C-alpha positions as CSV (number, residue, x, y, z in Angstrom):
1,M,192.6,14.7,267.9
2,Q,191.2,13.1,270.9
3,R,189.5,15.5,273.3
4,R,190.9,15.3,276.8
5,D,189.5,16.8,280.0
6,P,192.2,19.3,281.3
7,L,191.2,18.6,284.9
8,M,191.7,14.9,284.5
9,V,195.1,15.4,282.8
10,A,196.2,17.5,285.8
11,V,194.8,15.0,288.3
12,L,196.2,11.9,286.7
13,S,199.6,13.6,286.2
14,I,199.8,14.5,289.9
15,V,198.4,11.1,291.1
16,T,200.8,9.1,289.1
17,L,203.7,11.4,289.9
18,G,204.2,12.4,286.3
19,I,203.9,9.0,284.6
20,Y,200.5,10.0,283.0
21,A,202.1,13.2,281.7
22,L,204.7,11.0,279.8
23,V,201.9,8.9,278.4
24,W,200.1,12.0,277.4
25,Y,203.1,13.3,275.6
26,V,203.5,10.0,273.6
27,K,199.8,9.8,272.7
28,T,199.6,13.5,271.8
29,K,202.8,13.3,269.7
30,R,201.3,10.5,267.7
31,E,198.1,12.4,267.1
32,M,199.9,15.6,266.2
33,N,202.2,13.8,263.7
34,T,199.0,12.6,261.9
35,Q,198.0,16.2,261.6
36,G,201.3,17.3,260.0
37,A,203.7,17.8,262.9
38,Q,207.1,16.4,262.6
39,I,208.0,15.3,266.2
40,P,210.7,12.7,266.6
41,T,210.4,9.5,268.7
42,A,209.3,10.0,272.2
43,W,212.2,8.0,273.5
44,L,214.2,11.2,273.4
45,I,212.3,12.4,276.4
46,I,214.3,10.3,278.7
47,I,217.8,11.4,277.4
48,P,219.2,14.4,279.4
49,I,219.9,17.4,277.2
50,V,218.4,15.8,274.2
51,N,215.0,16.0,275.8
52,I,215.2,19.8,275.5
53,Y,215.4,19.3,271.7
54,W,212.4,17.0,271.9
55,L,210.4,19.4,273.9
56,W,211.2,22.1,271.2
57,K,210.1,19.8,268.4
58,F,206.9,19.0,270.4
59,S,206.3,22.7,270.8
60,E,206.7,23.2,267.1
61,G,204.1,20.5,266.6
62,V,201.7,22.3,268.9
63,E,202.1,25.4,266.8
64,T,201.4,23.4,263.6
65,V,198.4,21.6,265.0
66,T,196.8,24.7,266.5
67,K,197.5,26.6,263.3
68,G,199.5,29.3,265.2
69,G,196.8,29.5,268.0
70,L,199.6,28.7,270.5
71,S,203.1,29.6,269.2
72,G,205.9,27.1,269.4
73,A,207.9,29.5,271.6
74,V,205.2,30.0,274.0
75,A,204.4,26.2,274.2
76,F,208.1,25.6,274.8
77,L,208.3,28.1,277.6
78,L,205.2,26.5,279.2
79,L,206.8,23.1,279.0
80,I,210.1,24.3,280.6
81,L,208.6,26.6,283.2
82,L,205.5,24.7,284.2
83,S,206.7,21.1,283.5
84,Y,204.0,18.5,283.4
85,M,201.2,21.0,284.2
86,S,201.7,22.6,280.8
87,C,199.9,19.6,279.5
88,V,196.7,20.9,280.8
89,L,197.2,24.3,279.0
90,M,198.0,22.5,275.7
91,V,194.9,20.4,276.0
92,V,192.9,23.6,276.4
93,A,194.6,25.2,273.4
94,M,194.0,22.1,271.2
95,A,190.4,21.9,272.3
96,D,189.9,25.4,271.2
97,N,190.6,24.5,267.5
98,P,187.2,23.4,266.0
99,E,188.9,21.6,263.1
100,L,190.7,19.3,265.4
101,A,187.6,18.7,267.4
102,K,185.8,17.5,264.2
103,Q,188.8,15.2,263.3
104,G,188.9,13.8,266.8
105,R,186.1,11.4,266.0
106,H,188.1,9.7,263.3
107,I,191.3,9.0,265.1
108,R,192.0,5.4,265.8
109,H,193.8,4.7,269.0
110,H,196.3,1.9,269.7
């Protein structure tokens, strides 16, 4: 997965009033799905109530990709309670996985 600077994720999310965070979700979802996660289309983010289901599936993907380093339940709570700033914490959790860091050089971005 691509390594991202947590500080830049936070700054860009704030400066763009959350738009960068949505872009981050979409890009990260694609990367996690290539690592075995099963996260549905990101269009579900914009549908009220259904977006809670999408956040749960995203959280399960975080647990899958971090090999349990960050549980799905904790990731979900972070997403709900901290909103877009939880992106920063997940970037840090994913960066701590050395296997993902090695694979990050081989991901092709669209």
